[in-house]
C-alpha positions as CSV (number, residue, x, y, z in Angstrom):
1,M,-93.2,-35.0,-117.8
2,K,-93.0,-37.4,-115.2
3,K,-95.0,-40.3,-116.8
4,I,-93.2,-39.8,-120.0
5,I,-90.4,-40.6,-118.2
6,M,-91.7,-43.4,-115.9
7,T,-93.0,-44.8,-119.1
8,I,-89.6,-44.6,-120.9
9,L,-88.0,-46.0,-117.7
10,V,-90.3,-48.9,-118.2
11,S,-89.9,-49.4,-121.3
12,V,-85.8,-49.9,-121.1
13,V,-85.9,-51.9,-118.2
14,A,-88.6,-54.4,-120.4
15,L,-86.0,-54.0,-123.4
16,G,-83.2,-55.3,-120.8
17,S,-85.4,-57.8,-119.4
18,L,-86.3,-59.0,-122.5
19,Q,-82.6,-59.3,-124.3
20,A,-80.9,-60.9,-120.7
21,Q,-83.3,-63.9,-121.0
22,S,-82.4,-64.2,-124.6
23,L,-79.1,-65.3,-123.9
24,Y,-79.8,-69.1,-123.6
25,K,-82.3,-69.4,-126.5
26,K,-78.7,-67.1,-128.2
27,V,-76.2,-69.3,-127.5
28,Y,-78.5,-72.4,-127.7
29,D,-79.4,-70.8,-131.6
30,N,-75.9,-70.3,-132.6
31,A,-74.9,-73.7,-131.7
32,V,-77.8,-75.4,-133.6
33,A,-76.6,-72.9,-136.5
34,V,-73.2,-74.3,-136.2
35,V,-74.2,-78.0,-136.0
36,N,-76.6,-77.6,-139.4
37,D,-73.8,-75.5,-141.0
38,A,-72.0,-77.8,-144.3
39,A,-69.4,-75.3,-144.0
40,A,-68.8,-76.5,-140.6
41,N,-65.7,-78.5,-139.7
42,D,-66.0,-81.8,-137.4
43,Q,-63.9,-79.8,-134.4
44,Q,-66.8,-77.1,-134.9
45,I,-69.9,-79.3,-134.9
46,Q,-68.6,-81.4,-131.9
47,V,-68.1,-78.4,-129.4
48,N,-71.1,-76.9,-130.2
49,Q,-73.3,-80.5,-130.1
50,F,-71.8,-80.2,-126.6
51,K,-73.2,-77.0,-125.8
52,I,-76.7,-78.2,-126.9
53,T,-76.6,-81.3,-125.0
54,A,-75.2,-79.2,-122.0
55,L,-78.3,-76.8,-122.7
56,N,-80.7,-79.9,-123.1
57,Y,-79.7,-81.2,-119.8
58,M,-79.6,-78.5,-117.3
59,S,-83.3,-77.5,-118.8
60,N,-84.5,-81.2,-118.7
61,Q,-82.7,-81.1,-114.8
62,V,-84.5,-78.6,-113.7
63,T,-88.0,-79.8,-115.4
64,K,-87.3,-83.3,-113.7
65,R,-86.3,-82.2,-110.1
66,N,-89.7,-79.7,-110.2
67,Q,-87.3,-76.6,-110.0
68,T,-88.3,-73.2,-110.7
69,R,-85.4,-71.5,-112.1
70,N,-85.5,-67.5,-113.6
71,S,-84.3,-66.6,-116.6
72,Y,-81.0,-65.1,-115.3
73,F,-80.3,-68.7,-114.0
74,Y,-80.7,-69.7,-117.7
75,D,-78.9,-66.3,-119.2
76,S,-75.9,-67.3,-116.5
77,Q,-75.2,-70.8,-117.0
78,A,-75.3,-70.5,-121.0
79,V,-73.0,-67.9,-121.3
80,N,-70.5,-69.1,-118.9
81,M,-70.7,-72.2,-120.6
82,A,-70.3,-70.7,-123.9
83,S,-67.5,-68.1,-122.2
84,F,-65.8,-71.3,-120.0
85,I,-65.3,-73.4,-123.6
86,T,-64.2,-70.7,-125.8
87,D,-61.6,-70.0,-123.5
88,F,-60.4,-73.6,-123.3
89,E,-60.1,-73.9,-127.3
90,T,-58.1,-70.7,-127.1
91,Y,-55.8,-71.5,-124.7
92,I,-55.0,-74.7,-125.9
93,I,-54.0,-73.4,-129.2
94,K,-51.5,-71.3,-126.6
95,A,-50.6,-74.2,-124.6
96,R,-49.7,-76.5,-128.0
97,T,-47.4,-73.7,-128.8
98,I,-45.5,-73.8,-125.5
99,S,-45.7,-77.5,-125.0
100,T,-47.2,-80.9,-124.7
101,E,-47.2,-80.7,-120.9
102,K,-48.7,-77.4,-120.8
103,R,-51.7,-78.6,-123.5
104,L,-52.4,-81.4,-121.2
105,A,-52.5,-78.9,-118.4
106,V,-54.7,-76.9,-119.9
107,I,-57.1,-79.5,-120.7
108,A,-57.0,-81.1,-117.4
109,C,-57.6,-77.7,-115.8
110,Y,-60.9,-77.3,-117.5
111,R,-61.9,-81.1,-116.8
112,D,-61.9,-80.7,-113.3
113,A,-63.7,-77.5,-113.8
114,S,-66.4,-78.9,-115.4
115,L,-66.2,-82.3,-112.8
116,Q,-65.5,-80.1,-109.4
117,N,-68.3,-77.8,-109.5
118,P,-71.9,-80.2,-109.8
119,L,-75.1,-78.2,-110.8
120,F,-77.1,-80.8,-109.6
121,G,-75.8,-84.0,-108.1
122,D,-76.7,-86.2,-110.5
123,Q,-75.5,-90.0,-109.7
124,D,-76.7,-90.8,-113.4
125,K,-72.4,-90.7,-114.0
126,E,-73.0,-92.7,-117.1
127,T,-74.9,-89.7,-118.6
128,T,-73.2,-87.1,-116.7
129,L,-69.9,-88.3,-117.5
130,V,-70.1,-89.4,-121.5
131,Y,-68.1,-86.4,-122.7
132,V,-65.8,-87.0,-120.1
133,N,-65.2,-90.4,-121.0
134,D,-64.9,-90.2,-124.5
135,K,-61.4,-89.9,-125.5
136,Q,-62.4,-88.4,-129.0
137,T,-64.1,-85.8,-127.7
138,Y,-63.4,-82.0,-127.5
139,T,-64.9,-81.3,-125.0
140,P,-63.9,-83.8,-122.1
141,F,-66.5,-82.3,-119.7
142,S,-69.2,-83.3,-117.2
143,L,-73.4,-82.3,-117.9
144,D,-74.0,-81.6,-115.1
145,T,-71.6,-78.4,-114.3
146,D,-72.6,-75.6,-112.8
147,W,-70.8,-73.3,-115.2
148,E,-70.5,-70.1,-113.6
149,K,-68.6,-71.4,-110.5
150,A,-66.4,-73.6,-113.3
151,Y,-65.6,-70.9,-115.6
152,D,-64.5,-68.8,-112.1
153,Q,-62.2,-71.7,-111.3
154,A,-60.7,-72.4,-114.3
155,S,-59.9,-68.5,-115.4
156,A,-57.9,-68.4,-112.0
157,K,-55.8,-71.6,-112.3
158,I,-55.0,-71.3,-116.4
159,K,-53.1,-68.0,-115.2
160,E,-50.8,-70.4,-113.0
161,I,-50.2,-73.1,-115.9
162,L,-49.5,-70.9,-118.7
163,K,-46.9,-69.4,-116.9
């Protein structure tokens, strides 16, 4: 009986581990699907192209720096980035109904959270700030972002802005 219970426990843990490892890939694959969807609008395509670029940037930086990162790192960064962007879009819509000042404050809050929480400290600002410097983008965020910290920072500050 103990062997059966242990086998079940090991299977459950392995399944949980397999699902956790797939979060990065799920965020990435969902973004690719939207970018390739003929029915997607320009904003959806742009936002999801940013997600693809940010995830590729992160993966390339880890490789370039010969760092070893576990699946939790990738999954956490991907999920927090997706949540960060989803909340940003939600609060932009909410702020538009209040005032232009609030909308601009929301944009600044999220942009600043991205800028103030670098993940790698990359000095190649031309690359890392390409979306920040593009005045036509829906995602004015740095590619070099610790999405977990940025999400926490923006989540804490947004409540004050939308009072």
